[in-house]
TORKOL-4160 file (C-alpha; in steps of 0.2 Angstrom, whole numbers, padded with zeros to 4 digits, m for minus):
282
<pt num="1" X="0158" Y="0178" Z="0326"/>
<pt num="2" X="0152" Y="0179" Z="0309"/>
<pt num="3" X="0133" Y="0173" Z="0305"/>
<pt num="4" X="0130" Y="0161" Z="0291"/>
<pt num="5" X="0114" Y="0169" Z="0286"/>
<pt num="6" X="0105" Y="0156" Z="0274"/>
<pt num="7" X="0091" Y="0168" Z="0273"/>
<pt num="8" X="0103" Y="0182" Z="0265"/>
<pt num="9" X="0111" Y="0169" Z="0254"/>
<pt num="10" X="0095" Y="0162" Z="0247"/>
<pt num="11" X="0089" Y="0179" Z="0242"/>
<pt num="12" X="0107" Y="0183" Z="0234"/>
<pt num="13" X="0105" Y="0168" Z="0223"/>
<pt num="14" X="0086" Y="0171" Z="0218"/>
<pt num="15" X="0091" Y="0184" Z="0203"/>
<pt num="16" X="0102" Y="0170" Z="0196"/>
<pt num="17" X="0090" Y="0156" Z="0196"/>
<pt num="18" X="0076" Y="0167" Z="0190"/>
<pt num="19" X="0087" Y="0171" Z="0175"/>
<pt num="20" X="0090" Y="0153" Z="0172"/>
<pt num="21" X="0073" Y="0150" Z="0173"/>
<pt num="22" X="0070" Y="0164" Z="0160"/>
<pt num="23" X="0083" Y="0157" Z="0149"/>
<pt num="24" X="0073" Y="0140" Z="0150"/>
<pt num="25" X="0057" Y="0149" Z="0145"/>
<pt num="26" X="0065" Y="0157" Z="0129"/>
<pt num="27" X="0068" Y="0138" Z="0124"/>
<pt num="28" X="0050" Y="0134" Z="0127"/>
<pt num="29" X="0056" Y="0123" Z="0144"/>
<pt num="30" X="0046" Y="0128" Z="0161"/>
<pt num="31" X="0054" Y="0120" Z="0175"/>
<pt num="32" X="0041" Y="0109" Z="0184"/>
<pt num="33" X="0040" Y="0104" Z="0202"/>
<pt num="34" X="0027" Y="0093" Z="0209"/>
<pt num="35" X="0022" Y="0089" Z="0227"/>
<pt num="36" X="0012" Y="0076" Z="0234"/>
<pt num="37" X="0005" Y="0079" Z="0251"/>
<pt num="38" X="m0005" Y="0066" Z="0260"/>
<pt num="39" X="m0017" Y="0071" Z="0274"/>
<pt num="40" X="m0016" Y="0089" Z="0284"/>
<pt num="41" X="m0001" Y="0086" Z="0295"/>
<pt num="42" X="0002" Y="0105" Z="0299"/>
<pt num="43" X="0022" Y="0104" Z="0298"/>
<pt num="44" X="0021" Y="0096" Z="0280"/>
<pt num="45" X="0007" Y="0109" Z="0275"/>
<pt num="46" X="0020" Y="0124" Z="0281"/>
<pt num="47" X="0035" Y="0116" Z="0272"/>
<pt num="48" X="0023" Y="0112" Z="0256"/>
<pt num="49" X="0018" Y="0131" Z="0255"/>
<pt num="50" X="0035" Y="0138" Z="0257"/>
<pt num="51" X="0041" Y="0126" Z="0243"/>
<pt num="52" X="0026" Y="0134" Z="0233"/>
<pt num="53" X="0030" Y="0152" Z="0237"/>
<pt num="54" X="0048" Y="0150" Z="0233"/>
<pt num="55" X="0045" Y="0140" Z="0216"/>
<pt num="56" X="0031" Y="0153" Z="0209"/>
<pt num="57" X="0042" Y="0167" Z="0214"/>
<pt num="58" X="0056" Y="0161" Z="0202"/>
<pt num="59" X="0045" Y="0156" Z="0188"/>
<pt num="60" X="0044" Y="0139" Z="0192"/>
<pt num="61" X="0027" Y="0129" Z="0187"/>
<pt num="62" X="0022" Y="0121" Z="0204"/>
<pt num="63" X="0009" Y="0107" Z="0206"/>
<pt num="64" X="0003" Y="0101" Z="0222"/>
<pt num="65" X="m0008" Y="0085" Z="0224"/>
<pt num="66" X="m0016" Y="0084" Z="0240"/>
<pt num="67" X="m0024" Y="0067" Z="0245"/>
<pt num="68" X="m0034" Y="0064" Z="0260"/>
<pt num="69" X="m0026" Y="0055" Z="0274"/>
<pt num="70" X="m0036" Y="0039" Z="0269"/>
<pt num="71" X="m0030" Y="0037" Z="0251"/>
<pt num="72" X="m0026" Y="0020" Z="0246"/>
<pt num="73" X="m0007" Y="0015" Z="0244"/>
<pt num="74" X="m0013" Y="0009" Z="0227"/>
<pt num="75" X="m0019" Y="0026" Z="0222"/>
<pt num="76" X="m0003" Y="0035" Z="0228"/>
<pt num="77" X="0009" Y="0022" Z="0219"/>
<pt num="78" X="m0003" Y="0026" Z="0203"/>
<pt num="79" X="0000" Y="0045" Z="0205"/>
<pt num="80" X="0019" Y="0042" Z="0208"/>
<pt num="81" X="0019" Y="0032" Z="0191"/>
<pt num="82" X="0011" Y="0045" Z="0182"/>
<pt num="83" X="0023" Y="0060" Z="0187"/>
<pt num="84" X="0037" Y="0048" Z="0183"/>
<pt num="85" X="0030" Y="0049" Z="0165"/>
<pt num="86" X="0024" Y="0067" Z="0165"/>
<pt num="87" X="0036" Y="0078" Z="0153"/>
<pt num="88" X="0030" Y="0093" Z="0161"/>
<pt num="89" X="0037" Y="0089" Z="0178"/>
<pt num="90" X="0056" Y="0089" Z="0182"/>
<pt num="91" X="0056" Y="0083" Z="0198"/>
<pt num="92" X="0044" Y="0079" Z="0212"/>
<pt num="93" X="0044" Y="0074" Z="0231"/>
<pt num="94" X="0031" Y="0063" Z="0242"/>
<pt num="95" X="0031" Y="0075" Z="0258"/>
<pt num="96" X="0035" Y="0063" Z="0273"/>
<pt num="97" X="0028" Y="0057" Z="0285"/>
<pt num="98" X="0015" Y="0047" Z="0276"/>
<pt num="99" X="m0001" Y="0038" Z="0285"/>
<pt num="100" X="0003" Y="0022" Z="0294"/>
<pt num="101" X="m0007" Y="0012" Z="0281"/>
<pt num="102" X="0006" Y="0016" Z="0267"/>
<pt num="103" X="0023" Y="0009" Z="0265"/>
<pt num="104" X="0035" Y="0023" Z="0266"/>
<pt num="105" X="0049" Y="0012" Z="0258"/>
<pt num="106" X="0038" Y="0006" Z="0243"/>
<pt num="107" X="0033" Y="0025" Z="0241"/>
<pt num="108" X="0051" Y="0031" Z="0239"/>
<pt num="109" X="0057" Y="0016" Z="0229"/>
<pt num="110" X="0043" Y="0020" Z="0216"/>
<pt num="111" X="0050" Y="0037" Z="0213"/>
<pt num="112" X="0061" Y="0037" Z="0196"/>
<pt num="113" X="0078" Y="0042" Z="0203"/>
<pt num="114" X="0080" Y="0055" Z="0188"/>
<pt num="115" X="0066" Y="0065" Z="0196"/>
<pt num="116" X="0069" Y="0062" Z="0214"/>
<pt num="117" X="0074" Y="0079" Z="0220"/>
<pt num="118" X="0073" Y="0072" Z="0238"/>
<pt num="119" X="0087" Y="0062" Z="0235"/>
<pt num="120" X="0080" Y="0047" Z="0244"/>
<pt num="121" X="0079" Y="0033" Z="0232"/>
<pt num="122" X="0089" Y="0019" Z="0234"/>
<pt num="123" X="0097" Y="0022" Z="0217"/>
<pt num="124" X="0099" Y="0041" Z="0222"/>
<pt num="125" X="0108" Y="0035" Z="0239"/>
<pt num="126" X="0120" Y="0024" Z="0231"/>
<pt num="127" X="0126" Y="0037" Z="0217"/>
<pt num="128" X="0127" Y="0050" Z="0230"/>
<pt num="129" X="0139" Y="0038" Z="0240"/>
<pt num="130" X="0150" Y="0034" Z="0224"/>
<pt num="131" X="0152" Y="0052" Z="0220"/>
<pt num="132" X="0140" Y="0052" Z="0205"/>
<pt num="133" X="0123" Y="0060" Z="0211"/>
<pt num="134" X="0108" Y="0061" Z="0198"/>
<pt num="135" X="0100" Y="0072" Z="0213"/>
<pt num="136" X="0106" Y="0078" Z="0230"/>
<pt num="137" X="0097" Y="0078" Z="0245"/>
<pt num="138" X="0090" Y="0097" Z="0248"/>
<pt num="139" X="0097" Y="0100" Z="0266"/>
<pt num="140" X="0113" Y="0093" Z="0264"/>
<pt num="141" X="0115" Y="0103" Z="0247"/>
<pt num="142" X="0109" Y="0118" Z="0254"/>
<pt num="143" X="0123" Y="0116" Z="0268"/>
<pt num="144" X="0136" Y="0115" Z="0254"/>
<pt num="145" X="0128" Y="0130" Z="0244"/>
<pt num="146" X="0128" Y="0141" Z="0260"/>
<pt num="147" X="0146" Y="0136" Z="0263"/>
<pt num="148" X="0152" Y="0140" Z="0246"/>
<pt num="149" X="0143" Y="0158" Z="0246"/>
<pt num="150" X="0155" Y="0162" Z="0262"/>
<pt num="151" X="0171" Y="0155" Z="0252"/>
<pt num="152" X="0173" Y="0140" Z="0266"/>
<pt num="153" X="0184" Y="0127" Z="0260"/>
<pt num="154" X="0183" Y="0110" Z="0266"/>
<pt num="155" X="0197" Y="0103" Z="0260"/>
<pt num="156" X="0206" Y="0094" Z="0273"/>
<pt num="157" X="0195" Y="0101" Z="0287"/>
<pt num="158" X="0190" Y="0090" Z="0300"/>
<pt num="159" X="0171" Y="0088" Z="0299"/>
<pt num="160" X="0160" Y="0080" Z="0313"/>
<pt num="161" X="0142" Y="0079" Z="0312"/>
<pt num="162" X="0131" Y="0075" Z="0326"/>
<pt num="163" X="0115" Y="0063" Z="0319"/>
<pt num="164" X="0115" Y="0050" Z="0306"/>
<pt num="165" X="0098" Y="0052" Z="0298"/>
<pt num="166" X="0096" Y="0048" Z="0279"/>
<pt num="167" X="0088" Y="0066" Z="0276"/>
<pt num="168" X="0103" Y="0076" Z="0284"/>
<pt num="169" X="0118" Y="0066" Z="0292"/>
<pt num="170" X="0122" Y="0053" Z="0280"/>
<pt num="171" X="0120" Y="0063" Z="0265"/>
<pt num="172" X="0130" Y="0079" Z="0272"/>
<pt num="173" X="0144" Y="0067" Z="0276"/>
<pt num="174" X="0145" Y="0060" Z="0258"/>
<pt num="175" X="0145" Y="0077" Z="0250"/>
<pt num="176" X="0158" Y="0084" Z="0262"/>
<pt num="177" X="0168" Y="0069" Z="0259"/>
<pt num="178" X="0168" Y="0073" Z="0241"/>
<pt num="179" X="0175" Y="0090" Z="0244"/>
<pt num="180" X="0190" Y="0081" Z="0254"/>
<pt num="181" X="0185" Y="0084" Z="0272"/>
<pt num="182" X="0188" Y="0070" Z="0284"/>
<pt num="183" X="0171" Y="0068" Z="0291"/>
<pt num="184" X="0165" Y="0058" Z="0308"/>
<pt num="185" X="0149" Y="0054" Z="0310"/>
<pt num="186" X="0142" Y="0053" Z="0328"/>
<pt num="187" X="0125" Y="0048" Z="0335"/>
<pt num="188" X="0116" Y="0044" Z="0352"/>
<pt num="189" X="0128" Y="0029" Z="0355"/>
<pt num="190" X="0144" Y="0038" Z="0352"/>
<pt num="191" X="0156" Y="0037" Z="0369"/>
<pt num="192" X="0164" Y="0053" Z="0373"/>
<pt num="193" X="0154" Y="0064" Z="0361"/>
<pt num="194" X="0161" Y="0080" Z="0370"/>
<pt num="195" X="0180" Y="0074" Z="0366"/>
<pt num="196" X="0175" Y="0071" Z="0348"/>
<pt num="197" X="0166" Y="0087" Z="0345"/>
<pt num="198" X="0177" Y="0098" Z="0352"/>
<pt num="199" X="0190" Y="0094" Z="0338"/>
<pt num="200" X="0179" Y="0098" Z="0323"/>
<pt num="201" X="0183" Y="0113" Z="0312"/>
<pt num="202" X="0166" Y="0112" Z="0305"/>
<pt num="203" X="0152" Y="0106" Z="0316"/>
<pt num="204" X="0136" Y="0099" Z="0309"/>
<pt num="205" X="0121" Y="0096" Z="0322"/>
<pt num="206" X="0105" Y="0088" Z="0316"/>
<pt num="207" X="0099" Y="0078" Z="0332"/>
<pt num="208" X="0082" Y="0086" Z="0337"/>
<pt num="209" X="0087" Y="0090" Z="0355"/>
<pt num="210" X="0085" Y="0109" Z="0359"/>
<pt num="211" X="0100" Y="0119" Z="0364"/>
<pt num="212" X="0111" Y="0102" Z="0367"/>
<pt num="213" X="0127" Y="0108" Z="0361"/>
<pt num="214" X="0134" Y="0120" Z="0372"/>
<pt num="215" X="0153" Y="0129" Z="0371"/>
<pt num="216" X="0160" Y="0114" Z="0380"/>
<pt num="217" X="0157" Y="0103" Z="0363"/>
<pt num="218" X="0164" Y="0117" Z="0351"/>
<pt num="219" X="0182" Y="0119" Z="0345"/>
<pt num="220" X="0188" Y="0137" Z="0348"/>
<pt num="221" X="0185" Y="0146" Z="0331"/>
<pt num="222" X="0175" Y="0133" Z="0323"/>
<pt num="223" X="0160" Y="0134" Z="0311"/>
<pt num="224" X="0145" Y="0128" Z="0318"/>
<pt num="225" X="0131" Y="0122" Z="0306"/>
<pt num="226" X="0113" Y="0120" Z="0315"/>
<pt num="227" X="0101" Y="0111" Z="0307"/>
<pt num="228" X="0090" Y="0108" Z="0321"/>
<pt num="229" X="0072" Y="0117" Z="0323"/>
<pt num="230" X="0066" Y="0115" Z="0339"/>
<pt num="231" X="0056" Y="0125" Z="0355"/>
<pt num="232" X="0064" Y="0129" Z="0371"/>
<pt num="233" X="0057" Y="0129" Z="0388"/>
<pt num="234" X="0047" Y="0144" Z="0384"/>
<pt num="235" X="0041" Y="0138" Z="0367"/>
<pt num="236" X="0053" Y="0149" Z="0358"/>
<pt num="237" X="0059" Y="0142" Z="0340"/>
<pt num="238" X="0078" Y="0137" Z="0342"/>
<pt num="239" X="0090" Y="0125" Z="0336"/>
<pt num="240" X="0100" Y="0111" Z="0343"/>
<pt num="241" X="0114" Y="0122" Z="0349"/>
<pt num="242" X="0114" Y="0134" Z="0361"/>
<pt num="243" X="0116" Y="0149" Z="0352"/>
<pt num="244" X="0120" Y="0162" Z="0366"/>
<pt num="245" X="0132" Y="0150" Z="0373"/>
<pt num="246" X="0142" Y="0146" Z="0358"/>
<pt num="247" X="0142" Y="0161" Z="0348"/>
<pt num="248" X="0157" Y="0168" Z="0357"/>
<pt num="249" X="0168" Y="0153" Z="0354"/>
<pt num="250" X="0163" Y="0149" Z="0336"/>
<pt num="251" X="0170" Y="0158" Z="0320"/>
<pt num="252" X="0155" Y="0157" Z="0310"/>
<pt num="253" X="0137" Y="0150" Z="0315"/>
<pt num="254" X="0120" Y="0148" Z="0308"/>
<pt num="255" X="0105" Y="0156" Z="0317"/>
<pt num="256" X="0089" Y="0147" Z="0320"/>
<pt num="257" X="0079" Y="0152" Z="0312"/>
<pt num="258" X="0085" Y="0159" Z="0296"/>
<pt num="259" X="0101" Y="0149" Z="0294"/>
<pt num="260" X="0099" Y="0131" Z="0286"/>
<pt num="261" X="0080" Y="0131" Z="0283"/>
<pt num="262" X="0081" Y="0144" Z="0267"/>
<pt num="263" X="0094" Y="0135" Z="0260"/>
<pt num="264" X="0086" Y="0118" Z="0259"/>
<pt num="265" X="0072" Y="0126" Z="0248"/>
<pt num="266" X="0084" Y="0135" Z="0238"/>
<pt num="267" X="0093" Y="0120" Z="0234"/>
<pt num="268" X="0078" Y="0111" Z="0230"/>
<pt num="269" X="0072" Y="0123" Z="0218"/>
<pt num="270" X="0090" Y="0124" Z="0211"/>
<pt num="271" X="0090" Y="0106" Z="0206"/>
<pt num="272" X="0073" Y="0107" Z="0198"/>
<pt num="273" X="0080" Y="0120" Z="0187"/>
<pt num="274" X="0097" Y="0110" Z="0184"/>
<pt num="275" X="0085" Y="0096" Z="0179"/>
<pt num="276" X="0074" Y="0107" Z="0167"/>
<pt num="277" X="0092" Y="0112" Z="0160"/>
<pt num="278" X="0096" Y="0094" Z="0156"/>
<pt num="279" X="0080" Y="0093" Z="0148"/>
<pt num="280" X="0081" Y="0108" Z="0137"/>
<pt num="281" X="0098" Y="0102" Z="0130"/>
<pt num="282" X="0095" Y="0083" Z="0130"/>
């Protein structure tokens, strides 16, 4: 079984991305990424810190706008509008979740699709599904970047995705369809799940249930992509796939941690650089 090591792929891509940033700076353009964080959710803070570290390592201008949890929806929307018009910011995200008194849908819809590096706005989602994305959701895009690095050709492959979230399941399906894969999306109401997943050439799992997928869900020599980030009964970090049980059956497989996670941030910063390149050439 070959490990699909996102951490190593991310490191391998750093030099190329850093060179692209250096080339942009020679033209007088510095890529800019902004993140709006509301409150002090510990998981969100970790995600933001990782994005900041990676962006700054590559020479991207990183801006954190941190609001107290009590911030009004009006003030948050005003800041989004400001970033929409800020020429130094190529892309920005609002780190989710936001507090209950703020309408998440309204926040997402307020983001200019041309700067929507999360790919969550309705316009971004629509463009993704018709095959003309302005931006691509980072986790889904990162999965494709990793498969490309390992020369996995999706053309004609039977892909099964376990999980139908707007963040992972649906956009991953759209991107894989664009690569001519035959895609099935399964979820909590799917009947005969094992029967379906065990026919997958490529199995993508994003359901948030620790070690849910065991070898009887997996086709022999399948490629298994584990997007999960869970804790097992001992409190140890693990994925949605029972790695030890499945590793001898899969041909290729992502570890947790060190698999999909690093590729999410890689795809995010890559997209910011791409938007900056568009600005420089525009």
